[in-house]
C-alpha positions in Angstrom: 0.0 0.0 0.0 1.3 3.4 -0.8 1.3 5.6 2.4 1.1 9.4 2.4 0.7 11.6 5.4 -1.0 14.8 5.2 0.8 18.0 6.2 -1.6 18.4 9.1 -1.0 15.0 10.3 2.9 15.6 9.9 2.5 18.7 12.1 0.7 16.7 14.6 3.3 14.1 14.8 6.0 16.8 15.1 4.3 18.5 17.9 3.7 15.2 19.8 7.4 14.3 19.4 8.3 17.9 20.9 6.0 17.3 23.7 7.1 13.9 24.4 10.8 15.1 24.7 9.8 18.2 26.8 7.9 15.9 29.1 9.8 12.5 29.2 13.2 13.4 27.6 15.1 12.6 24.4 15.1 8.7 24.8 11.3 8.8 25.0 11.1 10.9 22.0 13.4 8.4 20.1 11.2 5.5 21.2 8.0 7.3 20.0 9.6 8.2 16.8 10.6 4.6 16.3 7.1 3.5 16.9 5.6 5.9 14.5 8.1 4.9 11.8 7.4 1.2 12.5 3.6 2.0 12.0 4.1 3.6 8.8 6.2 0.8 7.5 3.7 -1.5 8.7 1.1 0.2 6.7 3.2 0.4 3.7 4.0 -3.1 3.7 0.5 -4.7 3.9 -2.8 -4.2 2.1 -4.8 -3.2 5.3 -3.3 -4.2 8.5 -5.5 -5.1 11.5 -6.5 -1.9 13.4 -6.8 0.2 10.1 -10.1 1.8 9.7 -11.4 3.4 6.2 -12.7 7.0 6.6 -14.2 8.1 3.2 -15.9 10.8 4.8 -12.5 12.5 5.1 -11.3 11.9 1.7 -11.1 8.9 -0.9 -8.6 6.3 0.4 -8.3 7.8 4.0 -7.3 5.5 6.7 -6.7 5.7 10.5 -4.4 3.6 12.5 -3.7 3.4 16.1 -0.1 3.1 17.1 -0.9 0.4 19.8 -1.2 -2.0 17.0 2.7 -1.5 16.3 3.9 -1.6 19.7 4.8 -5.3 19.7 6.6 -4.9 16.4 8.6 -1.9 17.7 9.7 -4.0 20.6 9.7 -1.2 23.1 7.6 0.4 25.7 6.3 3.8 25.1 3.8 4.4 27.7 6.2 4.1 30.5 9.3 6.0 29.1 11.4 5.4 32.2 
């Protein structure tokens, strides 16, 4: 599947990474960034992974995907960044 991320979503991701670093430190930001990259890679490598929801009301081909579905693949804890 071809994955494209809207500019608005990119801005949200950057803001979350900045917040994570400010609140929990650089290592937490790096783990969360790796999780986001893992999720995007997972979306690109499959037709429609489990946890992916279609949202045609947004635009044709729009999908949402919660990062929790990529946690095991990322092999790290993000919730507790200690």
